[in-house]
N, C-alpha and C positions, 0 to 999 in steps of 0.2 A: 792631459786630463788631470794630472796631479796638481797643476797650478789652479785649475778651477775648483778642485776639491779643497785645496788649502784656503782659497778665498771663502768658500762656503763655511768651512770650519771656523775661520776667524770671525765671520759675521755671526755665526751661531754662538760662538763663545761670548761675544759682546752681549748678545741677547740674554743668554742664561746668567751671565754675571750680574746684569742689571735686574734680571727677574728673580734673583735669589732673595731680594728684599733687604738683605744685610750683607756687609762685607764678608767675603768667604773666610773661613777659618780652617783648622785642621780637620781631617776626617774624624768622624765620631767613633771613638774607640769604646770598648766596654767600660774602661775606667772613667769615661767622660759622661756617663749617664747622669742627667740632672737630678742629683739627690734631693735638692730642695723641692723640685716638682713632685717627687715621690714621697715627700713628707719626712725625709730623714733630717736629722739635725746637722747643721754645717759647722765646721770648725771656725774658730775666730779668724776673720779674714786677714789675708796677707795680700798686698796689692803692689803693683809696679806700674809706673808711668815713664814713658820715654819721650823726651822733647828734643827735637832736632832743629838746629839752625844751619843754613847753608853757607858755603863759600868761606869758611874760616872767620877770623876776627883780626882786628888790629892788635897784634901781640904786644906792641909797645905800651898800650894802655890797658891790656887785659892781664898780662903776666903778673902774678904775685911773686915778690922777690925774696921772701923769707920763708924757709920751711918750718914745719912744726906748728905750735900754738903761738898765739900772740902776734901773728902776722898782721900787716896792714893790707886791707883790701885794695885792689887796684881801682883805677877810676871807673872802668867799665863794670866792675863787680860791686861798686860801692852801694848800689840800691839794695843789696842783700844784707847790709850791716846788721839789722836787727835779728836776722836769722842765722848769724854766723855759727852759733852752737848747734844748728840743725843741718849743716852741710859740710862737706869736705871738698876742697879744691885739689885737683890733680894737675901736675905738669909732667910732660915727657911721655905720656901714654901714646901708643900707636898700634895699628894692626900690621903685623908682619906681611900679610898678603896684600895689604893696601899700598905699600911703599911703591912709588913710581906709577901708580894707577891714578890718572888724572880725573876721570869722569865717573867713577863708580863709588864715590865716597858715601852717598846716601844709600846706594844699593847694598853696600856691605857693612854699614855702620853697626847693625845688629847681627850680622851673620859672620863677619870676618872671613868671608870666602875669597878664594882666588878666582878672579874673573879676568878674562882676556878683554880688556876694554877696547881693543882695536878691532874686534870682530864680533858683531852681534850674532853671527851664525854660531859662534862657539859659546855664547853667553849661557852660563848655568850657575844659578845661585844655590844656596843651601838654606836650611831652616834658620830662622832668626830666633834669638834667645827669648823674645816675648812670646813666641808661639810654643816654645818648650814650657814656658810658665803656664800658658793657656791649657796645655794638656792636663796640668794638675788642678788648676783653679776652676776650669769650666764646668766641672761636675756640680758646682754649687751655684752657678749663675745662669741667667737666661741667655746671655750672649758670651761666647767664649772669649772674645776680645773685641776691642773697638779701635778702628783705624781712622785717624783724622789727618787732614793735610790742607795745605793752601790750595791744592788743585785736586779735584776728584779723579778717581780712577787709579791706574797703576803707573801711568807715564809710559816710558819705553826703556828698553835695555840701555844702561849707562846714563840714564836720566830719569830715575825713578821718582814717582810722587807718592810712594808708600815706603814704610820702613819694615813692613811685615811680610815674611815669606814662609810658605808652608814647608812641610817635610820634603816635598818634591822640588823645592826651590821656586815654586810658583808665587808671584806677587799677589797679595791680597788687596783688593781695591779699597782705597780710602775715600772719605767723603769730606767735602769742604763747606757744606751748607748746614748751619746750626739747626734750621727748621727741619731739614730732611732727617738729620740724626735724632733730633728730639722725637719726631713722629715715629721713627723706627723703634726707639727705646720705649716710649711711653704712650704712643698713640693707640686708639681703639682699632681693633681689627675691622676692616670694612665689611659690613654685613653681618658682623658677629662671628663667634667662634665656629659655628657650623659652616658658614660660607668660606671662612679661611681654610678650614680643614678640606673642604671640597676643592679649593684652589690648589692646596698642597698635593692632594691626590692626583689632580690633573698634571701637576708639574712632575710628579713621580712617573706618570705614564709617558710623558714626553721625554724625560731624561732616559728612561729605559729604552725607548725607541731609538734615540740618538746614539746611545752606547752600543746597541745592537748593530746599527747601520755602520757606525765608525769602525767597530771591530771587524765587521765583514769586509770592509774595504782595505784594511791594514795590509793584508798579504800582497796586494797589487801595487804597493807604493815603494818608492826608492828610500834610501836611508834617511835623507834630509826630511822628506815628507813624513816618514814614520816618526821622526823625532818631534816634528810639529804636532802630529796627531797625538802622540803620547802626552805632550804638554796639555793639549786640549782635553784629553780624556781625564787627566788628573784634575783639571778645573771642573769638569762636569761631575766627577765623583765628589769633589768638595761641595758642590752645590747640592748634590744628592744627600750627603750626610747632614748638611745644614738644614735641609728640608725635614729630615727625620727629627732633628733637634727642635726645630720650631714646633713640630706636631706634638712633641712630648710636653712642651710648655704651654700649649694652648689653653689648658684647663686651669692654669695658675694665673690669677688676675695680675695685671701690671700695677705698679704703685701709682697713686693719684698725686700728681705734682703740678705746680703752676708752670706753664710753658710760655707765658707772655713774653719774657725776655728773649726767647729763642725763636719766636714767630715774627719778630720785628725784621725789617729789611736792614741787616747789618752789613754795611758796605765795606769792602776791603780797602777802599780809598781812605777810610778812617781806621788805620792799622791798629791803633791801640784798642779801640772799641771792639774790633773784630777779634783780636787776640784774647781780650778779657772774656768775651762771650764764649769763645771756644774753651777757655779754661774753666769758666763757670759750668759749662756742659760736662766737662770731665769730672768736676767735683760732684755734680748731681748724679752722674752715672755711678761713681764710686760710692757715694753716700747711700744710694738706694740698692747697692749691691747688684746692679744689673750686669756688671762685669767687674773683673779685678785686674785686667791687663789692658793698657791703653798705649797706643803710639800716636804721636802728633808731630807732624812736620810743619813748623810755622814758616817754612819756605823750602822749595826745592832748589837744586843747584842752578836751574835756569829760571826760577821764578821766586825771588825773594822780594817782598813788598817794598815799594817806596813808602816813605813816611812823611807825607806832605804836612801833617800837623806840627812837625818840628822843622819844616823847611827842607826836607830831603826828598827830591823829586827823582833821583836815580834809583834803579833797582839795586838790590844787594849784590847781584852778580856784577853790575857795572862798577859799584864801589870797590869790589874785591880786585878788579883789574886797575889798580891805582897807579902802577908804575913808579911808586915812591913819591907821588905828588902830595905835598903837605896838605893842601886843601881837601883833596879827596880822602886822605887818611883821617883828617879831622871829622869829615862826615861819616866815615866808617866807625870811628869811635863813638860818635853820637848815636849811630844806629845800634851799635853793641849795647850802649848804656840804656837806650830806650827799650830794647828787647829784654834786658835784665830787669828793668822796672816792671814790665808785664809779668815776667817770671816771678818776681817778688810778690806781685799781686796774687799769683797762683799759690805760692807758699802761704800767704796770709789766709787765703780761703781754706786751704787744707788744715791750717792750724786752728782756725775758728770753728770748723765743723768737728763734732765729736763722734767717736765710734765707741759706744759704751762709755767707759770711764776714761778714754784716751782721746787726744786729738787725732783726727783722721791722718794728719801728717805722720804720726808715730806708727801707724799701721800701713803706711804707703812709702815705698822707695821711689824716688824720682831721679832718673838719670838725664842730665842736660848736657848737650854739647854738639859737636860737629865732627864730620869725617874728614875735614880739611883744616889746615892750620894757617898757611900762608896762601891766600887765594890767588895772588897775581901769577904765581908759577905752579899752582895746584899742589903745593907741598902738603904732605899728610903725616908728618911726625910732629911730636909735641902738640897733640890735639887739645883744644880747649874743652875740658871735661870737669863737671862737678856732680857729686851725688848728694842728694838731700833726703831727709826723712828716714823712716824705718827704725826710729829709736825703740819702738815696741817690738821690733823683730830681731833685736840684738845688734844694732849698729851704733857706733859712737862717732861723733863728728867734732867740728871745731878746729880742724887742722888743715894745713897745706902740705900735701904729700908730693915732694919734688924729686922726681927721678932724674932731672937734669943736673941739679946741684944739691944733692941731699945734705951736704955738710954746710950749706949756707954761704957758698962762695958768692961774691958780689956780682950783681947784674948791672950792666950799663944801660941795657934796654934801648940802645940806639938801633937804627935800621939794620946795620950789618949784623949786630948780635941777634936780632930777631930772625934774620935769614939763617943764621947759623943754628939757632935752636930748632928751626923747622926743617933742617937738613937731615942728616943721618941721626937715628936715635942715639941718645947719650947713654942709655942703659938698654941693652938688648932684651932684658927680662921684663921691661916695663910694658907689658902687653895689655891692651884694652880688654882682651878676652879674660884676663885675670879678674878684672872688676866685674865683668858679666858673670863669671863663674861664682863670684861672691854673692851676687844678687840671686842667681839661680838657686844656690843652696839655701839662702834665706827664704826663698819662695817654696822650699821643700821639694825642689826638683831633684830626684835621686840621680845625681851625676857627680863624678870626680873630675871632669874636665869639660871644656867647651872650646872647640876648634883647636887653637894652638896654645891654650892656657897652660900655665905652669903650676899655679897654686892660687887659692883665695888670697885676698889682700888682708893680712892680719891686722894692719893698723886701723882698720875701720870696724873691727869686730870687738864688741863689748866684752 
């Protein structure tokens, strides 16, 4: 009987997640009441965007070789030259709990959690730092956060297609269609406000019935099924809280914006156009203050786009398993450089848009990187990471912070050295969670630590 019930719950969970209308976020707390909907004045916005690339990079053409200021950008990073004063490159960062974990790089990039990658039955994640930010910022915005990806949904344990995880470690579904996201953010409510409120009331009734039924069955289940049921109940409660949030905003009109660019059929086979369209959508969501927290996977570990427009027909996952082959590594470098060109376009857009008397980039922190460094053997030390923007939030940039060789020792950057850099961390204190703690505090999240962090990174503080 428990197996039948589990199947019913999983089917129901998929139904309610899709029925939520928007990707789920954290439960609605008292502090998360939408102040803007209530007419209260909002503080000057603080924003964060997280952009993920899968499967690591070609470190021989990514690694910057000189610490501090006045460094030369590597080949892969060269498309960002005109923005060098608006970002910081990091070398040597890692997640202590991620070392030796081959397939949970995306799952834990923003959580830093310890996950047993060998057993999906024991999979349990923790809250991601973007969702901690959403607890603070969502009281001002219609949507607590926005989850975007190359693949819609959540993926599966150890191969996530979302970066965002709730307080219960439940993955928040991402969306890959610009049209769907635009309509969710800016589309008219079908049938008008009254009809939407009726639909929300019906949803509440269904959710209440499901919660009552599931709770009544819980006492008859074994330990494993109770765990599955608890995860399901967390998801249903998230939907319930999102429903309440949607209802509170129904009487606040959505901004009127031009959606022509997002209603086109943007094919993923044209990777550059697809990436730029998604970046345009993020800029629009931030500019209209529909949300202040965004995660975007421009590829999952199992699904990184081929780039036929520059002659790369292999997926990023295939390129990462290069075995040292020079031709494949060259294609990986071209892929890295192409992705950075698209990221440079995103920074262009953020700089061109204004937020009051400041560029949007100055009010927005953007963390870019991967949870893997050397893809062929799934190494995850010396992660490729950079932080851009946030000048108006108290960040300073224009440096390469190198935890591998902080005194400027020479790099050979041959294949063996790259392997060595991606092996054991060169500095045990160089934790990616330190950087995330820095961002959390700049987003005014009241915390002194995040996972295994030791302290904020003072070098990026103005």
